[in-house]
C-alpha positions in Angstrom: 154.4 143.0 141.0 152.6 140.6 138.9 152.4 141.4 135.3 149.9 140.0 132.8 150.0 140.1 129.1 146.9 140.1 127.3 147.2 138.0 123.9 144.7 138.9 121.2 144.5 136.4 118.9 142.9 137.0 115.4 141.8 134.6 112.7 144.3 136.3 109.8 143.8 136.8 106.2 145.5 136.1 102.7 144.4 139.9 102.0 147.1 142.0 104.2 144.2 144.7 105.0 142.4 142.4 107.2 145.7 142.0 109.2 146.3 145.5 109.4 142.7 145.9 110.4 143.2 144.0 113.3 146.3 145.5 114.3 144.7 148.8 114.4 141.7 147.6 116.5 144.5 145.9 119.1 145.8 149.6 119.2 142.1 151.0 119.6 142.1 148.9 122.5 145.2 149.7 123.8 144.2 153.4 124.1 141.0 152.5 125.8 143.4 150.0 128.4 146.7 152.2 128.8 147.3 150.4 131.9 147.3 146.9 130.2 149.8 144.9 128.2 148.0 143.9 124.8 149.8 142.1 122.0 148.8 140.7 119.0 148.9 137.1 116.7 146.9 135.4 114.2 145.6 131.8 114.1 146.8 131.6 110.1 148.1 133.9 107.0 150.1 136.2 109.0 153.9 136.5 110.6 153.0 136.2 114.3 151.1 133.0 114.6 150.0 131.4 117.8 153.4 130.2 118.9 155.2 132.9 118.6 153.0 134.8 120.0 152.2 133.2 122.8 156.2 133.1 123.5 156.4 137.2 123.0 153.6 137.4 125.6 155.4 135.6 128.4 158.3 137.3 128.2 159.0 139.2 131.2 155.3 138.2 132.3 153.6 136.0 134.9 150.6 135.4 133.4 149.2 135.5 129.7 145.4 135.7 128.7 144.9 134.4 125.2 141.7 136.3 124.1 140.4 134.7 120.2 139.0 137.7 118.6 136.5 135.2 116.9 133.1 135.2 116.6 132.1 131.7 116.5 134.1 128.7 118.6 135.0 126.0 115.8 138.2 124.0 115.5 140.4 127.0 115.8 138.9 128.1 119.2 138.4 124.4 120.5 141.6 122.6 119.0 144.1 125.0 117.8 144.4 127.6 120.8 144.2 125.2 123.6 146.9 123.0 121.7 149.2 126.1 121.3 148.6 126.8 125.2 149.2 123.3 126.2 152.5 123.5 124.4 153.5 127.2 125.7 153.1 126.2 129.2 155.8 123.0 128.3 158.0 126.2 127.1 157.5 128.6 130.1 156.6 126.7 133.3 156.8 129.6 135.5 154.0 131.5 133.2 150.3 131.1 133.9 148.1 130.9 130.8 144.8 130.7 130.2 142.2 131.1 127.2 139.4 133.8 127.6 136.2 133.0 125.6 135.4 133.8 122.1 133.3 136.5 121.3 130.4 134.2 120.7 126.7 135.6 119.5 125.3 136.9 122.3 123.1 140.0 122.6 125.9 142.5 121.8 126.3 140.9 118.3 122.4 141.3 117.9 122.5 144.6 118.5 125.4 145.2 115.7 123.6 143.1 113.3 120.2 144.5 114.4 121.7 148.0 113.7 123.1 147.0 110.2 119.7 145.5 109.4 118.1 149.2 110.1 120.6 150.6 107.8 119.9 148.5 104.9 116.1 148.9 105.3 116.8 152.9 105.1 118.9 152.4 102.1 115.7 150.4 100.5 113.4 153.4 101.7 112.1 151.4 104.2 110.0 148.8 101.9 107.4 146.3 103.7 109.4 143.9 105.8 107.0 141.0 104.8 108.3 141.3 101.3 111.9 141.9 102.3 113.7 138.8 103.2 116.9 138.9 105.3 120.0 136.5 104.9 122.7 136.1 107.7 125.9 135.5 105.9 128.6 133.7 108.1 132.2 132.0 107.2 130.6 128.5 107.7 132.4 125.6 109.7 132.4 121.8 109.9 131.9 122.4 113.5 128.1 122.1 113.9 127.4 123.8 117.4 129.4 126.7 115.6 126.9 127.0 112.7 124.1 126.7 115.4 125.4 129.8 117.0 124.3 131.8 113.6 121.3 130.1 113.6 120.3 131.3 117.0 121.3 134.9 115.7 118.8 134.2 112.8 116.3 133.4 115.4 116.6 136.3 117.2 116.8 138.7 114.4 113.2 137.0 113.1 111.3 137.6 116.5 112.7 141.0 116.9 111.6 142.5 113.3 108.6 141.7 111.1 110.6 140.0 108.0 108.5 137.2 106.5 111.9 135.3 105.8 115.2 135.7 108.0 117.5 132.9 106.4 121.3 131.3 106.9 124.2 131.4 104.2 127.5 130.7 104.3 130.8 131.5 102.4 132.4 128.0 102.5 132.7 124.8 104.1 129.1 124.2 104.6 125.7 125.1 103.0 123.7 126.8 101.8 125.5 129.5 100.2 124.3 132.7 99.2 123.3 132.4 96.2 121.0 129.2 97.1 119.2 131.3 99.8 118.7 134.6 97.4 117.2 131.9 95.1 114.8 130.7 97.5 113.7 134.0 98.8 112.9 135.2 95.1 110.7 132.0 94.6 109.0 132.7 97.8 108.0 136.5 96.8 110.6 138.3 98.6 111.4 141.7 96.4 114.1 143.0 98.4 116.9 141.3 100.0 119.2 142.3 102.8 122.2 140.4 103.1 123.9 140.8 106.5 127.6 139.5 107.1 128.8 138.4 110.3 132.4 139.2 109.8 134.3 141.3 112.0 137.3 142.8 109.6 138.0 142.8 105.7 139.6 140.1 103.5 139.2 137.5 101.2 135.9 136.3 102.0 134.6 139.9 101.7 135.8 140.5 98.7 134.0 137.2 97.6 130.9 138.3 99.0 131.2 141.9 97.2 131.8 139.7 93.9 128.7 137.5 94.6 126.3 140.4 95.4 127.2 142.1 92.1 126.8 138.8 90.0 122.9 138.3 91.9 122.1 142.0 91.0 122.9 141.6 87.4 121.5 137.8 87.4 117.8 139.5 89.6 117.6 143.3 88.2 114.0 143.3 89.7 115.6 142.8 93.2 116.7 145.6 95.0 119.5 144.1 97.3 121.3 145.9 100.4 124.3 144.8 101.6 125.9 145.2 105.3 129.5 145.5 106.1 132.0 143.6 108.6 131.8 145.3 112.0 135.0 144.9 113.9 135.1 148.2 115.1 131.6 148.7 116.6 131.6 149.2 120.5 129.9 146.1 121.5 132.8 144.1 120.2 135.2 146.2 122.9 132.6 145.9 125.4 132.6 142.1 124.8 136.4 142.0 125.1 136.5 144.3 128.0 134.2 141.3 129.6 136.1 138.3 128.7 139.3 140.0 131.0 137.5 141.2 133.3 138.1 139.6 136.9 134.7 138.6 137.5 134.3 136.6 134.2 137.5 135.1 134.8 137.1 134.0 138.0 133.7 132.5 137.8 135.3 130.1 134.8 134.6 132.0 131.8 137.5 130.1 130.2 138.0 127.5 127.2 140.3 125.3 129.1 140.6 122.1 126.8 143.4 120.4 128.3 142.8 116.8 127.7 139.5 117.6 126.0 137.6 114.6 124.6 136.6 116.5 121.4 140.3 118.2 120.9 141.7 114.5 121.3 139.7 112.9 119.1 139.5 115.6 116.8 143.1 116.0 116.3 143.5 112.2 115.8 141.1 112.0 113.0 142.3 115.3 111.4 139.1 116.7 111.1 139.7 120.5 111.1 140.0 122.1 107.8 141.9 125.1 107.1 140.8 125.6 103.7 137.4 126.9 104.3 136.3 125.2 101.1 135.1 121.9 102.1 131.7 120.7 101.0 130.3 119.0 104.2 130.3 118.9 107.4 131.3 115.1 109.2 128.9 113.9 111.7 131.5 112.8 114.1 133.2 116.1 114.2 129.6 117.7 114.9 128.9 114.7 117.9 132.3 115.7 119.5 131.4 119.0 119.1 128.0 118.6 120.9 130.3 116.2 123.8 132.6 119.5 124.1 130.1 121.6 125.2 129.7 119.6 128.0 133.5 118.8 129.0 134.0 122.6 128.2 131.9 123.7 131.3 133.6 120.6 133.4 137.1 121.9 133.2 138.6 123.4 136.1 140.6 126.5 135.2 144.1 126.7 136.6 
């Protein structure tokens, strides 16, 4: 009988609470699928990282499906995971490894963010959306296409609501930062601002956001702020993962197979991926390769 391991890969955080939440999320997902073997590993800042996670998942298994518990496809998803899987195939030649697609920014995530926005508007006693700005606050990446996924979500929020301003901001790597977006909206006449963190679990950056918002409240006492929360345990997240491991999606080419991908080879050669999340700008070459990857990604036949 074929035995497949589902390996859920979280980002990992220096804040242990964030990693613990991912472990609890995996436990909740197992309860929904007691028939599946679901393991957990992390990309960084944790005890069990990708290589060890893949080795554990391959034990007594015929196949391993690596599932990125990641919202945006940047270097971690496009480079590190495929590279780790390629190395795991060498170590375990009898095991079939595939990489499912990351969570992405689709209608499911829009539903989550819209609920968050609705809650914030109620917390502000339902003010006029024309004077209530919205800021989607993401992690930020040196990969332009990953930032573009968040930009698409901001556009959808704008079209689904009556807010005059829906802006983007990032906690690191790229610009603008939260303070800049807030300053802009206040200059344009917003008297309330709703901040939507686009994060799955707690961590150092969630703590940073809370500190930044407190400082903004003191700096702009005339403005009412409402802040959402991370949303990794929302039902839509479980639903997306269920689809990612479903036979229909896996068999229809819904994989991120990047063996030999030009994007990954070029990026590795130029050391373009920055783990620090503190960079100050995007590399034009990285963005170009990311665009090229978007085309070669669909061309890879999965194994």
